[in-house]
C-alpha angles and dihedrals in degrees: 000000000000114000139148100218108011142340142197134198136206114209120204133166125217103225094067098041110155130202122198142126119277114269130219105269139193115246091215131044125180108237134180131202111245141181112267124218105264140177120203129211118236092249099042105134093213092056110199090352128104118234115272112264095031117122130172136196116191098199105032094146133023126244090255091052090048089055091050092052091047090052090049092053092047090062096054134077118265119214113220103189091122119064098216098052148010120237137206125184138207117192113350118025116239117248127191114246088206088059091216093135112055091191090066097049119105092239092056100045111126132188091271090057097050115126125242118254118270085232089069088072117090112267091228091061095056091044091053094048090050089050089065088071093229093112110043093191129036091228090065089072101076101157141033117188123195115206120193110194110211128216093356091300119156135199126262125245113285142152121243104229108234093209090057101036104030126223098296126066125172127192125195113194121207141188099353136036118260129198115217121197117207121196131178106264092235093058118104102251092209094059127225116311088343093303128123107274091209094218098121146090122219115209126195112226106201123207111279092016126132124217121195123195118189135176122355111031132228125198 
């Protein structure tokens, strides 16, 4: 998800991987922001309220469009430098700000790690993301990262670095539901004395849904 101005991510899970030919798709789809299913921790400061700058659309793409994107990803190379998931990049290649994986650092990127062109993505997808108004100009979207979580594995708590990712981050979920836990960045991620600190909100990301995070980041 590394980007200078803005970034997006496609989330897929391996158990429900589909394979089919691309379908004829509409370039435009009317979408509406909706209220996601959420569970709040007992200490969450915004009790029963979602963080400011979070927007959610339950049906951002159709089932046919989901199949087309899945087929597109099946034709590209997956990087497997991280145990919990496979990754595929369009535009800029992600690099870890912790620098724990040399293979994902800009200085170590080889021909086999090069990202696919942003032009490989369907035109309708970029048009629809731009229609959200989060990215005023198409050039602001300089990376799309596809993450395939393997064997129901998740991703550990982390903070998206604003200087690397920009102020706008979009996530399109595909094939299987995903639960995302958001925590204020200043909260100790390990809890108090090993116990759940309760200062979190868990959001259900349904298949074909789009989550937009803008402004101040949470972890």
